[in-house]
C-alpha positions as CSV (number, residue, x, y, z in Angstrom):
1,K,118.5,117.1,127.9
2,M,122.0,114.8,127.9
3,V,121.2,113.2,124.6
4,L,119.8,116.2,122.6
5,G,122.3,118.8,124.0
6,W,121.3,122.5,122.9
7,D,118.7,121.3,120.8
8,F,116.7,120.1,123.8
9,S,115.4,123.5,124.6
10,Q,113.9,123.8,121.1
11,F,112.5,120.3,120.8
12,Q,110.7,120.8,124.1
13,Q,109.0,124.1,122.9
14,L,107.8,122.3,119.9
15,M,106.7,119.3,122.0
16,S,104.9,121.4,124.6
17,G,102.8,123.0,121.4
18,V,99.8,121.7,119.8
19,G,99.9,118.1,119.4
20,S,98.7,114.6,119.5
21,G,99.9,110.7,120.2
22,E,98.8,107.4,119.9
23,F,99.8,103.9,120.7
24,K,100.3,101.9,117.3
25,G,100.7,98.4,118.8
26,D,102.9,98.5,121.6
27,D,104.8,101.5,120.4
28,F,103.7,105.3,121.0
29,V,103.9,108.1,118.3
30,G,103.5,111.6,119.3
31,T,103.9,114.7,117.4
32,A,103.5,118.3,118.1
33,C,104.0,121.8,116.6
34,R,104.6,125.5,117.4
35,P,101.3,126.9,118.0
36,H,99.9,128.8,114.5
37,A,103.1,127.5,112.6
38,C,102.6,123.9,112.2
39,L,104.1,124.3,108.9
40,D,107.3,125.9,110.0
41,E,108.1,124.1,113.1
42,A,107.1,120.7,114.7
43,G,108.3,117.7,116.5
44,L,108.0,113.8,116.5
45,V,108.6,111.3,119.2
46,F,108.3,107.5,118.6
47,L,108.9,105.3,121.6
48,S,109.9,101.8,120.8
49,S,108.4,99.0,123.3
50,S,110.5,96.4,121.7
51,D,114.2,98.0,122.4
52,R,112.7,100.4,124.9
53,R,114.4,103.4,123.1
54,A,112.9,106.7,122.3
55,Y,113.7,108.1,118.4
56,V,113.0,111.9,117.8
57,A,112.7,114.1,114.7
58,W,112.2,117.9,114.6
59,K,111.7,120.3,112.1
60,P,113.2,123.9,112.7
61,D,111.9,127.2,111.2
62,G,113.7,127.0,107.8
63,E,115.9,124.2,108.7
64,K,116.1,120.5,107.3
65,I,114.5,117.9,109.5
66,A,117.0,116.9,112.3
67,V,116.7,113.6,113.9
68,F,118.2,111.6,116.9
69,P,119.7,109.2,117.0
70,A,121.2,109.8,113.8
71,P,121.5,108.2,111.1
72,V,118.0,107.0,110.4
73,T,119.0,103.9,109.0
74,G,119.6,102.8,112.6
75,W,116.1,103.4,113.6
76,P,113.5,100.5,113.9
77,E,111.3,100.1,110.6
78,K,108.0,101.2,112.2
79,A,110.0,104.2,113.4
80,R,111.4,105.0,109.8
81,A,107.9,104.5,108.5
82,E,106.6,107.2,110.8
83,L,109.2,109.7,110.2
84,K,108.4,109.4,106.6
85,E,104.8,110.0,106.7
86,W,105.5,112.9,109.4
87,A,108.0,114.5,106.9
88,K,105.7,114.4,104.0
89,Q,104.6,117.8,105.2
90,W,107.8,119.4,103.9
91,P,108.3,118.7,100.3
């Protein structure tokens, strides 16, 4: 809550929707979306075991993808790759 500020409520709603998650090596990748609106609003969380940090992205309806922490250039390579793959659904 402290990290995302006012965006936390929206992110929490997205991540409470339809979703999935899996371990990729020692890291965890989870995605979720608003029910019946996955192409409108969705969220991604990447939990990095090596640096013990969370990296999140969310796509609000009608807006660009938001990320934390910003900028993405500071994310680990694996997290950036997951973000890139996830973001392909919005050309």
